[in-house]
N, C-alpha and C positions, 0 to 999 in steps of 0.2 A: 472489114470491108463489106461483109455480108450485112452487117447492121446498117452501114451507110447506104447500101443499095436498097435495102428495105425502106429506109427513111425517105429516100428520094424517088421511090417507085411511083409511077403514074398509073399503075394498074387500076382499072375500074372507072377512070375518067373518060368522058367523051372527047372527040377530037377538038370540039370547040373549047371545052374546059382546058385541055392541054395547051392550046394556042394562047389563050388569055393568061394562063399561069406562066408559061415560058416567056411571053412578052413582058410580063411584070418582072420576072426575075432578071431578064436581060437588061431592061431599063434600070432596075435598081443597081445591078452591077456596074453599069455605065455611070450611074450617079456617084457611086463610091470611087470609081477611077477618076472621074472629073474632080471630085473633092480632093483626092490625093494630089492633083496637079493645080490646086488652088482655084479651080473654076467654080466658085461657090454658087453663082447664080444658075449656071448650067446644072450643077449637082442637085439643087433643090427642085429645079424644074423637071429634070429627069426622074427624080425620086417621086414627085407628085404624080407624074404620068404613069410611072411603074405601079404606084399604089392603086391608082384607078383601075389598072388592068387586074391587079390582084383581088380587088374588091368585086369587080365584075365576075371574076372566076368564082368567088365565093357565092355571089348572088345567083349564078346559074348552076351551082353545084347540087341543088336540090330540086327535082322535078315535081314537087308536090308541096302542099301546105303542111307545115309541121303541126303536131297534134294539139299543142296547147295554145299559147298566146298568139302565134302567128295566124292561125285560122280565124280567131275572133277579130284581130286587128284588120285582117284582109276584108272580112265581110262587112264590118262596120264602116271602113273606109269606102268600100264600094257603095254602100247605101248613102254615105255622105255626099256622093256625087250629085244626088237629087235634092237632098235636104241637109246641108252642112251644119245647120244650127239645131238640128234635131237628130243627133246620132242614134241610130237604131241597129239592133242585131237582126231582128226580123223586120223586113221592109213594111210588112203589114201585121196586124194582130187580129185575125178574123175569128179565132176561137181561143178560149181561155185555158184549156187543159187537155192534153192527150197522154199524160203519164198515168199508168194504172194506179200508182200510189198517190196521185193527186198532188205531186210536188212542183208542178209547173207554176212559175211565178212571173208575173209581168215585170217585176223589179229585179229579178235575178240577173247577174251579169253573164252567166254562162248559158242561159236558155230563156232570156226575157226579151223585152221589147225595147224600151228606151235604154241606151247604153252609155252610162256615165262612169264606168269603172276606171277609166284613165282620162286624164286631161286631153283636150282635143287637138292640139297643134300638130302632132305627128300624123294623126288621122287626116287632117286637112291637107297636109303635104302629100300623103299617098293619094288622096282623092284627086288632087290637082294633077298628079302624074297620070292617073287613070284617065282623066279628062283629056289631057294633052296627047297621050301616047296609046290609049286603049287599056283595057283591063287584062292583065296577065301577071304571072308570077314575077317576071323581071321588073315590070313597072311598079309592082308592089314593093320591091326591094331597092328600086332606083334611088329614092331619097336617102336611104341608108348608105348606098354606094357613094353618093355625092358628099354627104356629111362626113363619112369616114375618110374620104379623100381630103376634104378640107382640114381635117385634123393634122395633116402633114405640115402645111405652111403655118398653122397655128402653133404646133409644137416647136417648129423651127424658130419662130419669132419669140416665143416665151423663153426658150433656152438661150437665144441670143441676147435677150434683154437681161436675163438673170446672171449669166456668166459670159459667154461669147458665142460667136457663130459656129465654132466647132461643136460645142455642146448642142446648139440648136439643130445642127445636121444630124447628130447621132440620136437625139431625142426623136426627131422626125423619122429616122430610119427604124427606130424601135416601134413607133406608132404604125408605120407601114407594114411591119412584119408581126404585128400583134395578132396572134392566133385567136385571142378572145374576140377582138373586133371583127376578124374574118368570120368567126362562128356566129356572132350576132347579126352580121350583114346577111348571112345565109338563111336566117330565120330560125336556126336551130338553138341558138344561145338563149340564156335566161332572159326572158321578156324582150327579146329580139329588137325590133325597130323602135319601140318606145325608148329603150335604153340607149341605142345609138344616137337618137335625136337628143335625149337628155344629156348624155356625155358631151355631145358637140356644143350645146348651148352653155353648159357649165364651163367647159374649156374656153369657149369664145368669150364669156364674160370675164374669166380670169385673165385672158390675154388683153382685153380692153382695159382692165384695171392696171395691168403692168404698163401699158402704153400711157395711161393717165398719169401714173407716178413718174415715169421717165420723161414725159413731155412737158413737165412743169405744171401739171394739173390743169390741162386745157379743157374748156367746156365741152368740146365736141366728144371727148372720150366719156364724159359724164353721161351724155345721152345714149351713146352707143352701148356702154356698159349696162345702163338701166334697161334698155330695150331687150338686150340679150338675156339679162337676168329674168325679166318678165316672161320671155319665151321659154326659159328653163322651167319656171313655175307652171306655165301653161302646157308643159309636157309631162311633168311628174311631181307636181305639187311643191311644197314649201322648202324642200332641200335645195331647190333651185336658187334660193337666196344665199347660197354658200359664199358668193363673192362678197357679200356685206360683212360676213364674219371675218373674212380675210382683210377687208378694208379696215374694219374696226380694230382688229388685233395689231395690224401694222401701224395704224395711226397712234394707238396708245403707246406702242414701243418707240416709235419715232419721236413722239413729243413728250415722252416720259410723264404721261398722265396729266400734262398741262392742256386742259380742254380748251383754253382760250386760243390755242394755235390750230385747232381743228377747223377744216374748211366746211363749216356747218351748212352753208348755202349749197355747196356742191352735193354734200351727202343727202340733205333733205330733198333736194331737187331730184336726185337719182332715185330715191325711195318713192317719191311721188310718181315718177314716170313708170317705174316698175309696177307699182300698184295699179296704175292706169292701164297697163297692158293686160294683167291677168284678172283683175277684180270684176270687170263687166261680165265675163263669162260665168263667174260664180254667182253673181246677183241674178243674171238671166236664168240660169238653170235652177236655182233655188225657187224662183217664181214660177217657171214654166213646168218643172218636173219635181215638185217638192218632196214627194214620197221617195222617189229614186235617189235624189240628191241627199236626203237625210240618211238613207241607208248606206250610201257610199261613204259619207263623212264618218259615220259610225264605224264602218269597216276599216277606214284609214286609221282611226284612233286605236282600234283593236290590234293593229299590227304591232304596236309597241308593248301591249300588255299580254297578248295571247299569240300563240303560234298558229297563225291563220293558215288553213288548208294544209296542215301538217308540216309546215316549214319551220320546225323548231330544232335548234342545235345548241351545243354547249357554248360556254363563254369564249373558248379558244377557236371557235369555228373560223372566224375571219383571219386569224393568224395562220391557221393551217391552209387556208385557200389563197394566201398571197402568192406562193410559188405557182399555184395552178393558174391564177389570173394572168400572170405576166410571162411565164415560161411553159409550165405544164409538163406533163409526160403522158405516155400512151396508156397508163394504167389507172387513170382516175375513174373511168366508167361513169356511172351516175354520181357525179361529184357532189350532189346535194347531200348525200347520206353520210352519216358519221363514219361508216366502215371504209368507204372508198376515199374519203377526204383525210385519211390518217397519215401518219408520218412514214417515210422511208428515207434511206440514205440520200437518194437522189433529190427528194423534195427538201430535205434539210439543206443540201448544197444549193438548190435554187433559191431557197429563202435567204440564205446567207448572201448570195449574189445581189439580190434586191436590196437587202439591208445595208450591205457594204456600199453599194452604189448610192443609197440615200445618205449614208454618213459622209461620203465624199462630196456629195452635192451640198450638204449643209456646210461642210468645211470650206468649199470653194466660193460660197456666196460672200460678197464683199462687205456686207453690213450685218450687224447683229440683229437689227430689226427684221431683215429678210429671213435670217436663220430662225428666229423665234416664231415668226409668222408661219413659215413652212412647217416647222415641227408641230405647232399648234393646230394647223390644218390637218395634218396626217393623224395625229393623236385624237383630235376632236372627232373627226369622221369615224375612225375605227372604234372609239369609245362609244359614240352614239349608237352605231349599228350593233355593237356587241351587247349593249344594254337592252336593246329592243328584243322582244320575245320572238318575233318573226324574222328569220334569217334566210337570205338567199345570196349566193356567192357574188353576184354582180353589184350588189348595193354599194360597196365602197369603191367600185370602179369608176364612180363619178369623178374621182380625182386621179383618173388614169394618167393624166399628163405628168403627175409627180412620179409615177412608176416609169413612164417613158424617159423622163429626165434622169432617174436613178440608173436605169440600165444604160442610157447614153453616157453617163458619167464613167462607167467602167471602160467604155471605148475611148472616152476622152483621156483618161489616165494612160491607157495603153498607147495611144498615139503620142502623148507627151513623153513617155519613156522611149518610144521609138525615135522621136526627134532628138532626144538627149543622148542615146547610147548607140544608135546605128548611123554611122557617118555617110555611108554610100546611099545616095538618093534612090537609085534603082532598086536596091535590096530593101531599103526601108519601105518604099511604096509597095513593093510586091508582098512583103510579109504583112504589112498593115491592111492592105486591101483584102488579102486572102483571109486573115483572121477576122476582119469585120464582116465579110460575106458569110463565113461559117457561123459566126455568132448570130447574125440575122436569121439564117436558115434554121438554126437550132431553136431560136425563139418562136419560129413559125409553127413548130409542133406538128409537122406534116403527118406523122404516123397517126396521131389522134384524129386529125382532120379527115384523113382518108378512111379511117375505121368508121366514122360516123357520117360520112357524106358519099359513100358508095354502097352498092348492094350487098355489103357484108352483113348488115343488120336485118333482122326479120321484119321490123316495122317498115323498112325501106321497100321491100317487095310488096307488102300489104298496101301501103299508101300509094305506091305507083300503080298497082292494079286498080285500086278504087278510082284514082284520078282518070285512068284510061277508060274505065267503064262509064264514068259520069260524063266524060267528053263525048262519048258515042251517043249517050242519051240526050244530050242537049238539044239536038236538032229534031228529036222525035216528040218533043213536048210543045204544045201550042201556048199562046200567051195566057196569062192568069191561071197557070197550073199550080195545084197543090199536090205534092208527092208524099205519100205515106209509106211507112215501113222502112225508112232510110236509116238503117243501122247495120253494123257489122255482125257477123255470126257470133263473135265473142265480145260484143259491145259491153261497156262497163260504166260505172259511175254515173256521169251526167248525160250519156248518150250524145256525144258531140259530133258524130258523123254528119248529121244534118247541117252543121255549121259550114264545113268545107264544101258539102254538096251544093248549098245555096250560092257559094262563091262561083262554083264551076258551071251551074246549069240555069241560073236565073229563074228559079221556081221556089216557092215556099216548100220547105221540107220538114217533116215530123217523123219521129222515130217509131211511132205506133199508129194503128188505125184510129180514126175518130169514133166517138160514140155515134149511135144511129141518129140521135137528135142533131148532133153537130154536122153529121154527114148531110142530112136533109137541109140544114141551114146553109151550108156552103153551096150546095147545088142551087138552091133558091137565089143565092147572091150572085150566081153566074160564074162561079169558078169551075175550071176543068179539073176533074179529080183523076188522079193516077195513083197506083199502088204497086210496090214491088212484091212479087209473088214468092220471093225467097223466104218470107216469113208468113205466118198464118193470115189469111184474108177472111174477114167476117162475111157471113152469108149475105147480108144486105148490100155488100159491095161486090161480092163474087157474082151475084145474080143480076146485077145492074149492067146492062150492055153499054151504058154511057161511061162507065168507069174504065179507064185505060189500064190494062193489066200489063205490067212490065216484067219480063223474065230477065232479071239481072241480079247477080249476087255480089254484095259488098263484103269484103273479108273483114276479119276482126279489127276492131278499133283500138289502137294503142295510144 
């Protein structure tokens, strides 16, 4: 009882967060009850509405920018409002170097100028939300809220096409209560909004392909599939072409290697449309920003051969993180590391749940060509990412719909047995609705989510303090201000505090004072110069009355 109370505790959440969470849970329960009474349209509508509430809860659960990817995505998207086809980290590049060690680089993705480190579609979506609704943390996460919510009807439809509507509903329920998706929407998860966008477009392209096969291969699904695949590539590069691997495998199995029966015109048309979606951006950036583009292409290739930025793990890493991605537990902590991604009895149990569900899914598929294609998809994705030297937990989550279908299959079998063995309708519905609700809550992994999304963590207090201080500073700085000494007292590595500061205060920010020659150049160019006095101020700035001295301390950067 104490364990259940701790799991369901809302301690640490604001009133607004509690209301969105409770609304989501109530609507989801109503959807399960509607499903038990065969109100299938009502059930999926209620579940979609409930998932929207849950994802809004996730989006407002963090009152600051997270340390790594989210702060960079937020700032580049903000700058894309003014120049969407020239994505930049710094809105201007008035000086070349303010690092004492001289490591400042115009082409660096974490403290450079032109920013091509990720494909641009998700940044454009965020920039559009900024344009429409204003720049804020919530509008930053709003595209993720929308796309994560749309995963619900997509999962429902894919499950319905592959097996039946019952599996569709349970797969959608699993997607709605996916703690990993909630974590990504919050900005905390591995590569946050970029991954939500990518997973959405990959799932949507797989849905379009299922519709194409079940509709008698109609042309409209060829174009829909192709555009969605192009959008996936334009979000996270060539893994977005995954739908074509599925299409090819299924075609080979279905036609028993008789290539004459392949719909070549459909396939070639789809490929041409997909290429037309993503190739223009590659050509344009290679011409407009050749040095930065060449560096990023090289970095992309290095991911396969070298453990980039320390993300190197053993060959079994992705097997060990399967239970974490789909169910998880409170003890993973920094799940990227070998030590905390190890085995425990609970994690073995969770892995077995996912694998048993996958086995049942393969068994219930009606055609061998579907079965072979599904297994080839799962094994191919996991083998590819396991062979790559750079490993991050969320990489294989691009086929998350298969995980949702697998977990949904467990509930499908439970309900099948309930229909078979429990004769009294009221008792069967009560037991099955209760068991389904408990399973969904368990998958939501609320203990872990609360631990990392309330003020229990040290970095939470630090980043909240910094955001509050920078918000106060915003109205004190005139236009065309450059602010120096923007770094925490325990700042580390790449000195990234200026990145989030530029998102909050609309000024160029640098971690160190400029050289005297750069200082004179900036003044001559008409910039207003300001500097934080919490770190050393050089004499040529201290003695200049036109330099704005700001008494503000930012805490250590985590």
